MIDOSE-1310 file (N, C-alpha, C; in nm, 2 decimals, decimal comma, always signed):
residues 190
myal	-0,07/-3,92/+0,72/-0,01/-3,94/+0,60/-0,09/-3,87/+0,49; -0,22/-3,88/+0,49/-0,31/-3,82/+0,40/-0,30/-3,67/+0,41; -0,29/-3,61/+0,51/-0,27/-3,47/+0,54/-0,12/-3,43/+0,48; -0,03/-3,51/+0,49/+0,11/-3,47/+0,45/+0,10/-3,48/+0,28
rilv	+0,02/-3,55/+0,22/+0,03/-3,56/+0,09/-0,05/-3,44/+0,03; -0,17/-3,40/+0,10/-0,23/-3,28/+0,07/-0,14/-3,17/+0,07; -0,07/-3,15/+0,18/+0,03/-3,05/+0,21/+0,15/-3,04/+0,10; +0,19/-3,16/+0,07/+0,30/-3,15/-0,02/+0,25/-3,12/-0,16
ggll	+0,12/-3,18/-0,21/+0,05/-3,16/-0,34/+0,02/-3,00/-0,35; -0,03/-2,95/-0,24/-0,06/-2,80/-0,24/+0,06/-2,73/-0,25; +0,17/-2,75/-0,20/+0,30/-2,67/-0,22/+0,35/-2,69/-0,34; +0,35/-2,80/-0,40/+0,40/-2,81/-0,55/+0,31/-2,74/-0,64
lgll	+0,18/-2,73/-0,62/+0,09/-2,68/-0,70/+0,10/-2,54/-0,71; +0,13/-2,48/-0,57/+0,15/-2,33/-0,54/+0,29/-2,29/-0,60; +0,39/-2,36/-0,60/+0,52/-2,35/-0,66/+0,51/-2,36/-0,81; +0,43/-2,44/-0,86/+0,41/-2,43/-1,01/+0,36/-2,31/-1,06
fscg	+0,24/-2,26/-1,00/+0,18/-2,15/-1,03/+0,26/-2,01/-1,02; +0,34/-2,02/-0,92/+0,41/-1,91/-0,89/+0,54/-1,89/-0,98; +0,59/-1,99/-1,04/+0,69/-2,00/-1,17/+0,60/-1,96/-1,29; +0,50/-1,96/-1,30/+0,45/-1,93/-1,43/+0,44/-2,05/-1,52
ggaa	+0,46/-2,17/-1,48/+0,46/-2,29/-1,55/+0,32/-2,33/-1,57; +0,22/-2,29/-1,51/+0,08/-2,32/-1,53/+0,01/-2,26/-1,63; +0,06/-2,15/-1,68/+0,00/-2,06/-1,79/+0,06/-2,09/-1,92; -0,03/-2,10/-2,01/+0,01/-2,13/-2,13/+0,07/-2,00/-2,20
papp	+0,16/-2,01/-2,29/+0,19/-1,88/-2,37/+0,06/-1,84/-2,47; +0,05/-1,72/-2,47/-0,05/-1,64/-2,57/-0,02/-1,68/-2,72; -0,12/-1,74/-2,79/-0,07/-1,75/-2,93/-0,06/-1,63/-3,01; +0,02/-1,65/-3,10/+0,05/-1,53/-3,19/-0,06/-1,48/-3,25
appp	-0,06/-1,34/-3,26/-0,16/-1,27/-3,33/-0,18/-1,31/-3,47; -0,31/-1,34/-3,52/-0,31/-1,37/-3,68/-0,28/-1,25/-3,76; -0,22/-1,27/-3,87/-0,20/-1,18/-3,97/-0,31/-1,09/-4,02; -0,30/-0,98/-4,04/-0,44/-0,88/-4,08/-0,51/-0,96/-4,19
tyat	-0,62/-0,95/-4,19/-0,72/-1,00/-4,31/-0,74/-0,89/-4,41; -0,70/-0,79/-4,37/-0,72/-0,67/-4,48/-0,58/-0,63/-4,54; -0,60/-0,57/-4,67/-0,50/-0,52/-4,75/-0,44/-0,41/-4,70; -0,29/-0,41/-4,72/-0,22/-0,29/-4,68/-0,15/-0,22/-4,79
qlty	-0,16/-0,28/-4,90/-0,09/-0,21/-5,03/-0,15/-0,25/-5,17; -0,12/-0,19/-5,27/-0,17/-0,23/-5,40/-0,04/-0,29/-5,48; -0,05/-0,38/-5,56/+0,06/-0,43/-5,65/-0,02/-0,43/-5,79; +0,08/-0,42/-5,87/+0,03/-0,40/-6,03/+0,12/-0,49/-6,11
aepl	+0,07/-0,57/-6,17/+0,15/-0,66/-6,28/+0,14/-0,60/-6,40; +0,25/-0,57/-6,48/+0,21/-0,50/-6,61/+0,17/-0,57/-6,72; +0,08/-0,54/-6,80/+0,05/-0,62/-6,92/+0,15/-0,68/-7,00; +0,15/-0,76/-7,07/+0,24/-0,81/-7,16/+0,24/-0,74/-7,30
atgw	+0,13/-0,70/-7,32/+0,12/-0,62/-7,45/+0,23/-0,50/-7,45; +0,25/-0,49/-7,59/+0,37/-0,36/-7,61/+0,30/-0,24/-7,68; +0,16/-0,24/-7,70/+0,09/-0,14/-7,76/+0,05/-0,02/-7,63; -0,06/+0,04/-7,64/-0,09/+0,13/-7,53/-0,12/+0,05/-7,41
rfvk	-0,05/+0,09/-7,30/-0,06/+0,02/-7,17/-0,03/+0,11/-7,07; -0,08/+0,08/-6,94/-0,03/+0,14/-6,81/+0,09/+0,05/-6,76; +0,19/+0,12/-6,72/+0,31/+0,05/-6,64/+0,34/+0,11/-6,50; +0,39/+0,04/-6,42/+0,40/+0,11/-6,28/+0,51/+0,22/-6,29
yagt	+0,50/+0,33/-6,25/+0,59/+0,43/-6,25/+0,66/+0,45/-6,10; +0,57/+0,44/-6,00/+0,62/+0,47/-5,87/+0,52/+0,43/-5,77; +0,55/+0,42/-5,61/+0,47/+0,41/-5,52/+0,43/+0,27/-5,50; +0,36/+0,26/-5,37/+0,32/+0,13/-5,30/+0,18/+0,09/-5,31
gtta	+0,10/+0,21/-5,34/-0,05/+0,19/-5,33/-0,11/+0,19/-5,20; -0,03/+0,24/-5,08/-0,08/+0,25/-4,96/-0,17/+0,40/-4,94; -0,24/+0,41/-4,84/-0,29/+0,53/-4,81/-0,20/+0,68/-4,81; -0,07/+0,63/-4,77/+0,01/+0,74/-4,76/+0,10/+0,75/-4,89
dpli	+0,11/+0,65/-4,96/+0,21/+0,65/-5,08/+0,12/+0,58/-5,20; +0,07/+0,67/-5,28/-0,03/+0,62/-5,40/+0,07/+0,55/-5,50; +0,00/+0,45/-5,57/+0,05/+0,37/-5,67/+0,04/+0,46/-5,80; +0,16/+0,50/-5,86/+0,13/+0,57/-5,98/+0,17/+0,49/-6,11
lelr	+0,08/+0,50/-6,20/+0,08/+0,44/-6,32/+0,09/+0,54/-6,44; +0,18/+0,48/-6,54/+0,21/+0,58/-6,64/+0,15/+0,52/-6,78; +0,09/+0,59/-6,85/+0,05/+0,55/-6,99/+0,15/+0,57/-7,08; +0,19/+0,45/-7,15/+0,28/+0,44/-7,26/+0,23/+0,39/-7,38
gpat	+0,26/+0,42/-7,48/+0,21/+0,35/-7,62/+0,35/+0,31/-7,70; +0,32/+0,27/-7,82/+0,41/+0,22/-7,92/+0,50/+0,36/-7,94; +0,62/+0,31/-7,99/+0,71/+0,42/-8,04/+0,68/+0,48/-8,14; +0,59/+0,43/-8,26/+0,55/+0,50/-8,37/+0,40/+0,44/-8,38
prik	+0,31/+0,53/-8,44/+0,35/+0,67/-8,48/+0,35/+0,75/-8,37; +0,44/+0,88/-8,39/+0,43/+0,99/-8,29/+0,30/+1,04/-8,29; +0,28/+1,11/-8,16/+0,13/+1,18/-8,15/+0,15/+1,32/-8,10; +0,03/+1,38/-8,11/+0,01/+1,52/-8,06/-0,05/+1,52/-7,92
giaf	-0,15/+1,41/-7,90/-0,24/+1,40/-7,77/-0,31/+1,27/-7,76; -0,38/+1,28/-7,66/-0,46/+1,16/-7,63/-0,57/+1,19/-7,53; -0,68/+1,12/-7,55/-0,81/+1,14/-7,46/-0,85/+0,98/-7,44; -0,89/+0,97/-7,30/-0,93/+0,84/-7,26/-1,00/+0,86/-7,14
mvdl	-1,08/+0,73/-7,09/-1,16/+0,72/-6,97/-1,12/+0,58/-6,90; -1,08/+0,57/-6,78/-1,06/+0,45/-6,70/-1,15/+0,47/-6,59; -1,20/+0,34/-6,55/-1,30/+0,34/-6,45/-1,25/+0,24/-6,35; -1,28/+0,26/-6,23/-1,26/+0,16/-6,11/-1,38/+0,08/-6,07
gtas	-1,49/+0,12/-6,12/-1,61/+0,04/-6,10/-1,67/+0,09/-5,95; -1,79/+0,05/-5,93/-1,84/+0,09/-5,79/-1,80/+0,01/-5,69; -1,80/+0,04/-5,58/-1,75/-0,04/-5,47/-1,61/-0,08/-5,47; -1,52/+0,00/-5,53/-1,39/-0,04/-5,56/-1,31/-0,05/-5,43
kvaw	-1,19/-0,10/-5,42/-1,11/-0,11/-5,30/-1,01/+0,01/-5,30; -1,01/+0,07/-5,43/-0,90/+0,18/-5,44/-0,99/+0,31/-5,46; -0,91/+0,40/-5,47/-0,94/+0,55/-5,51/-0,85/+0,61/-5,58; -0,89/+0,73/-5,67/-0,80/+0,80/-5,76/-0,74/+0,90/-5,64
asla	-0,61/+0,92/-5,66/-0,54/+1,01/-5,57/-0,47/+1,12/-5,65; -0,47/+1,23/-5,58/-0,41/+1,36/-5,64/-0,27/+1,35/-5,65; -0,22/+1,39/-5,77/-0,08/+1,40/-5,80/-0,03/+1,54/-5,79; -0,12/+1,65/-5,78/-0,07/+1,78/-5,75/-0,22/+1,85/-5,71
pgtf	-0,21/+1,96/-5,63/-0,32/+2,04/-5,61/-0,42/+2,06/-5,71; -0,54/+1,99/-5,71/-0,65/+2,04/-5,81/-0,65/+1,93/-5,91; -0,57/+1,83/-5,91/-0,56/+1,75/-6,03/-0,52/+1,61/-5,99; -0,58/+1,51/-6,07/-0,54/+1,36/-6,03/-0,45/+1,32/-6,15
iaas	-0,40/+1,40/-6,24/-0,31/+1,35/-6,33/-0,18/+1,44/-6,34; -0,07/+1,37/-6,40/+0,05/+1,45/-6,43/+0,11/+1,43/-6,56; +0,15/+1,52/-6,64/+0,19/+1,51/-6,77/+0,33/+1,44/-6,77; +0,37/+1,35/-6,85/+0,49/+1,30/-6,86/+0,58/+1,41/-6,92
pnlt	+0,73/+1,43/-6,86/+0,80/+1,54/-6,93/+0,83/+1,51/-7,08; +0,79/+1,39/-7,13/+0,80/+1,37/-7,28/+0,72/+1,46/-7,36; +0,60/+1,49/-7,31/+0,52/+1,58/-7,37/+0,55/+1,72/-7,35; +0,57/+1,80/-7,45/+0,58/+1,95/-7,44/+0,44/+2,04/-7,45
lgse	+0,39/+2,07/-7,33/+0,26/+2,13/-7,33/+0,25/+2,29/-7,35; +0,38/+2,34/-7,34/+0,39/+2,47/-7,39/+0,34/+2,56/-7,26; +0,32/+2,68/-7,29/+0,28/+2,78/-7,21/+0,13/+2,77/-7,17; +0,08/+2,84/-7,06/-0,06/+2,83/-7,02/-0,13/+2,92/-7,12
prll	-0,27/+2,88/-7,16/-0,33/+2,78/-7,11/-0,28/+2,63/-7,15; -0,28/+2,54/-7,07/-0,23/+2,41/-7,13/-0,34/+2,33/-7,15; -0,32/+2,24/-7,24/-0,43/+2,14/-7,28/-0,42/+2,02/-7,21; -0,43/+2,04/-7,08/-0,42/+1,90/-6,98/-0,53/+1,91/-6,89
mdkl	-0,62/+1,81/-6,91/-0,74/+1,82/-6,82/-0,78/+1,69/-6,76; -0,81/+1,67/-6,65/-0,88/+1,56/-6,59/-1,02/+1,58/-6,53; -1,11/+1,49/-6,53/-1,25/+1,50/-6,46/-1,29/+1,37/-6,39; -1,33/+1,37/-6,30/-1,37/+1,26/-6,20/-1,52/+1,26/-6,20
iade	-1,58/+1,16/-6,25/-1,71/+1,14/-6,25/-1,75/+1,01/-6,19; -1,79/+1,00/-6,06/-1,82/+0,89/-5,97/-1,67/+0,83/-5,96; -1,65/+0,71/-6,02/-1,52/+0,64/-6,01/-1,45/+0,64/-6,15; -1,50/+0,71/-6,26/-1,43/+0,70/-6,38/-1,36/+0,85/-6,39
mqvg	-1,23/+0,81/-6,43/-1,13/+0,92/-6,46/-1,14/+0,97/-6,60; -1,16/+1,09/-6,64/-1,15/+1,13/-6,78/-1,04/+1,21/-6,79; -0,96/+1,17/-6,90/-0,83/+1,25/-6,93/-0,82/+1,29/-7,07; -0,76/+1,41/-7,08/-0,71/+1,48/-7,20/-0,60/+1,54/-7,19
ifqk	-0,49/+1,52/-7,29/-0,36/+1,58/-7,28/-0,32/+1,61/-7,42; -0,28/+1,73/-7,47/-0,24/+1,74/-7,60/-0,13/+1,85/-7,61; -0,05/+1,84/-7,69/+0,06/+1,95/-7,71/+0,00/+2,04/-7,82; +0,04/+2,17/-7,78/+0,00/+2,27/-7,88/+0,09/+2,27/-8,01
tgda	+0,22/+2,25/-7,99/+0,31/+2,23/-8,11/+0,39/+2,10/-8,11; +0,44/+2,07/-8,21/+0,53/+1,94/-8,20/+0,46/+1,82/-8,18; +0,52/+1,71/-8,17/+0,48/+1,59/-8,14/+0,56/+1,50/-8,04; +0,52/+1,39/-8,00/+0,60/+1,32/-7,90/+0,59/+1,18/-7,92
dpsl	+0,70/+1,10/-7,87/+0,71/+0,96/-7,88/+0,64/+0,91/-7,77; +0,52/+0,83/-7,79/+0,43/+0,78/-7,68/+0,51/+0,67/-7,60; +0,61/+0,61/-7,65/+0,68/+0,51/-7,57/+0,75/+0,55/-7,44; +0,78/+0,67/-7,45/+0,84/+0,75/-7,34/+0,76/+0,80/-7,23
gvvr	+0,62/+0,78/-7,25/+0,52/+0,82/-7,15/+0,45/+0,93/-7,20; +0,32/+0,94/-7,15/+0,22/+1,03/-7,19/+0,18/+1,10/-7,08; +0,11/+1,01/-6,98/+0,06/+1,08/-6,87/+0,03/+0,99/-6,74; +0,03/+1,05/-6,62/+0,04/+0,95/-6,49/-0,08/+0,98/-6,43
lalt	-0,13/+0,86/-6,37/-0,24/+0,85/-6,28/-0,21/+0,78/-6,15; -0,28/+0,82/-6,05/-0,24/+0,77/-5,91/-0,35/+0,70/-5,85; -0,33/+0,58/-5,78/-0,44/+0,52/-5,70/-0,39/+0,49/-5,56; -0,49/+0,51/-5,47/-0,45/+0,46/-5,34/-0,55/+0,37/-5,29
lkag	-0,50/+0,28/-5,19/-0,59/+0,17/-5,12/-0,67/+0,25/-5,02; -0,80/+0,21/-5,03/-0,90/+0,25/-4,92/-0,88/+0,17/-4,80; -0,89/+0,24/-4,68/-0,87/+0,17/-4,57/-0,97/+0,05/-4,53; -0,91/-0,05/-4,47/-1,00/-0,18/-4,43/-1,06/-0,26/-4,54
qarg	-0,97/-0,26/-4,66/-1,03/-0,35/-4,77/-0,98/-0,49/-4,76; -1,05/-0,57/-4,80/-1,02/-0,72/-4,82/-0,90/-0,75/-4,91; -0,83/-0,83/-4,90/-0,72/-0,87/-5,01/-0,81/-0,92/-5,13; -0,74/-0,88/-5,25/-0,81/-0,96/-5,36/-0,77/-0,86/-5,50
evtl	-0,85/-0,92/-5,60/-0,83/-0,85/-5,73/-0,91/-0,70/-5,72; -0,85/-0,62/-5,80/-0,91/-0,48/-5,81/-0,96/-0,47/-5,95; -1,06/-0,42/-5,98/-1,12/-0,38/-6,12/-1,06/-0,25/-6,17; -1,02/-0,27/-6,30/-0,96/-0,13/-6,36/-1,00/-0,16/-6,50
fqng	-1,08/-0,08/-6,56/-1,13/-0,09/-6,70/-1,14/+0,02/-6,78; -1,14/+0,02/-6,91/-1,12/+0,13/-7,01/-1,27/+0,14/-7,06; -1,31/+0,27/-7,09/-1,44/+0,29/-7,17/-1,37/+0,33/-7,30; -1,36/+0,22/-7,38/-1,30/+0,22/-7,52/-1,37/+0,29/-7,62
skaa	-1,50/+0,31/-7,61/-1,57/+0,38/-7,68/-1,55/+0,54/-7,70; -1,50/+0,58/-7,60/-1,45/+0,73/-7,57/-1,32/+0,75/-7,56; -1,23/+0,68/-7,64/-1,07/+0,69/-7,64/-1,03/+0,71/-7,77; -0,93/+0,81/-7,77/-0,87/+0,84/-7,91/-0,73/+0,89/-7,90
vlsa	-0,64/+0,89/-7,99/-0,52/+0,93/-8,02/-0,52/+1,03/-8,13; -0,46/+1,14/-8,10/-0,46/+1,26/-8,19/-0,32/+1,23/-8,27; -0,31/+1,23/-8,40/-0,20/+1,21/-8,47/-0,10/+1,32/-8,47; +0,03/+1,30/-8,51/+0,13/+1,42/-8,49/+0,11/+1,54/-8,57
dgst	+0,05/+1,53/-8,67/+0,00/+1,64/-8,75/-0,14/+1,70/-8,71; -0,20/+1,65/-8,61/-0,33/+1,69/-8,57/-0,45/+1,66/-8,66; -0,44/+1,58/-8,75/-0,52/+1,57/-8,86/-0,61/+1,45/-8,85; -0,57/+1,35/-8,76/-0,65/+1,22/-8,75/-0,66/+1,16/-8,61
ltpl	-0,78/+1,13/-8,58/-0,80/+1,07/-8,45/-0,82/+0,92/-8,48; -0,76/+0,83/-8,40/-0,76/+0,68/-8,42/-0,80/+0,63/-8,27; -0,89/+0,52/-8,27/-0,92/+0,45/-8,18/-0,80/+0,41/-8,06; -0,83/+0,43/-7,93/-0,73/+0,39/-7,83/-0,78/+0,26/-7,76
nlal	-0,70/+0,16/-7,77/-0,73/+0,05/-7,67/-0,61/+0,03/-7,58; -0,66/+0,04/-7,45/-0,55/+0,00/-7,36/-0,53/-0,14/-7,30; -0,43/-0,19/-7,29/-0,39/-0,30/-7,22/-0,36/-0,28/-7,06; -0,47/-0,32/-6,99/-0,44/-0,32/-6,85/-0,39/-0,42/-6,77
galk	-0,31/-0,40/-6,67/-0,23/-0,50/-6,60/-0,34/-0,55/-6,50; -0,27/-0,63/-6,40/-0,35/-0,70/-6,29/-0,31/-0,62/-6,17; -0,43/-0,55/-6,13/-0,42/-0,48/-5,99/-0,46/-0,55/-5,88; -0,41/-0,57/-5,77/-0,45/-0,63/-5,65/-0,42/-0,55/-5,52
ae	-0,49/-0,59/-5,44/-0,49/-0,53/-5,29/-0,44/-0,65/-5,22; -0,32/-0,63/-5,15/-0,25/-0,75/-5,08/-0,23/-0,71/-4,95
């Protein structure tokens, strides 16, 4: 009788394992803990500010921000510096060969040489863009910059700040430089 119980128990145990009933299903893989894209919430201010123009902020599809200003006064150009800070989760991305910026079609830059320049020093982007003739409505856009997410970055806030002491707007007639203060939105790696 004892041998029969062992035999029946062994057969049932063998049947259970052969059907796969003894193995527990593998738990689902946890979601990645690193960011896969950038998001940008525009500032509430209506003065000088960056707005989202296009892109998702992945390594393959940069997040493009466009600088816009108030509708008046009209301008001839602008110069500013924006910094990502050291050890940032993002990097500046090229918008065209040899440049990190693109002029908005709103500005008429004229023939070569154009007064459009960018310079990257560490993580600080320095930008200058000026029309040779005429003026522009800054509310329609002035210049575009692109950011891309660095690989393997943790999710969270991304620092983006302006060096306000070195930023100015050139008046429509080219006679006056006024200080430029940018409203920056919330940039996040998600």
